Steps between C-alpha positions, in 0.01 A plus 500: 500500500429143591481373857561117552346343798565141609249334722252748345178325636636473857461761781791723422511428123133579439519820714800601279295434184212718624730772625717539194218482243329768697817702464480465122765229449467194274529204733598137385428226763662163554307245708444126480289470822776296677312602833238241421786236471652612838178541705213331315200624309388743768822702460469525128552855354305427173200701622720805535654460165142495348411806707794692377444412134142597523584836669785588275420396149857543355674307780695201376602218738724215376494157643876465536697329785771729619731199493457472126797704371400469133142618566620791714762586235241513219297742695801724567632484152155606375484817714872573555585861599130580509496339839553755762406329824498130623302411812609152597229373743472139397618258772449184706406672822465244775750368774318164523450436133856560407608201713276272298648588159841671545579482137190678390529758776855597414421473124223756521645740757878500408525358149197686382636826640831439334320446162304822535818701599717363211230559238455850631884558475505356150188672344394782729808608688372851582181367657434522871479152673301470821509185693231396762743345755399410858601563872572119509846572349585583863422143604402461861762763633204723610406219748821576692384845594413562866128492475256571790176306537193720524133403531420473135856519321872476517663842497850652521619738763471876409874561533600225263665598170224324310209640703358691195560187286770281353724677240728381224808472742375163639725216379357236264780259602511218774134450527237239401312638189272205390568391147266771375704762683823355349370517143376845549838599645670377182256696280546808716879493465472447128287811464737706709809366302344580166458853629843526641702291252326600173377852608138405450218683679392223738332491847386232750200584708523270798127484599344415827145352457371624166120512490182636344167398377621329182710241688393148439568397860577130596608319825877511394509865369291823526472580873236769525292384180479139618432617864214712387366218273496271806323764709230557242431137402546322833799293382744399776830702514813344643737721701859369486688573817627804692171497708328672213682820596734516194507848343497585127501824317258507223537713178207544263575413132423851388740666735775259388448547136483884556856448658605315183373805298703740705809287439434472130472878465837554662689165495834402669724197444512183716287644778336310797200624687321356786130576436193425693229630718759630758368647826207632301344163399574198705325243720537179698316183397271555805432861419428411135247229616325764715475753213361221273236405748410869541457557127315172422294483826607130507686312766787344338578129517869440557745239634837549660807296399805538722718427205613823312593496138862459419684832457182687606539832669370566864506880425551693185449866445671670210704812540404680168705821583766434227244490225319814638831685513550414125137567406349741753182554296403133552283402796295213646112553479361153627507373853401152609133573586448676159684221320283230659174690448578531125592126469159419667288737286658391165486126561209416738249426242736291289600297811 
């Protein structure tokens, strides 16, 4: 059985390649290093592709743009019903970048997803299709929650319905998404529709901050990876708004891909899951800086800008209880200090 992974040199894609090859599956990657186009040479994933090919001698990765219907079709025609799983992790992932080139952003995130879905339907209709979506599909609706300002973070009252995290009941309507959020909404709804309308085995995993040591962090994307890089190298980090008390939950790439595996083994149709670090693994910007300083023994250089990023969340913690109800044997294993320590240990000499 073949596993197709788009964005196979990126954070989630490369983790998927490693994970499923170790499970004994044949994995075929699709990656054209668009990340270097989005964020510059420092964000290139070419190093990770070389690492994977050296580690896994039989691993094949094709330089295909997911907007190239003919190229994607050739790959699906070749493997057909031997394909049992598609992990669609390729994306343009930044709020700010999307506004610079809306056509490219929508083309990669929405059109590229449609091309992957339709080729799956035409050539591998029984395959499981997993889409790496985002919590940005909810737009800035979370910012309307009644938050309380604490010394180092924003927080929600303990008696609020979202105290343990935001679940899938939150509306995606009547909010400011950013163009990135809008293109991911389009893709997210398409994945649901192919599950519900055509009966395909599809799932949207709406992630919080996805992270890990293989993230090519850049100023516009890769929160913990880029933060730790700045802490280790002495580069200045810019905090955007919310007094530096904005809260993010953070899920390690291994924990996320392990969730993919659980869904793959017992798939459903047209599912949506909020997935992230939940109450187990979350931090504010201020708290993350303190952990970075403790690990590196360096005092961070940072600058505060009062202007927050458009559509950015003040507070996000995922309620992952729906996924855990469906897959009770899955669990989180990495918290924020462990994630940051691993990022530092793997990358400090390279940096």
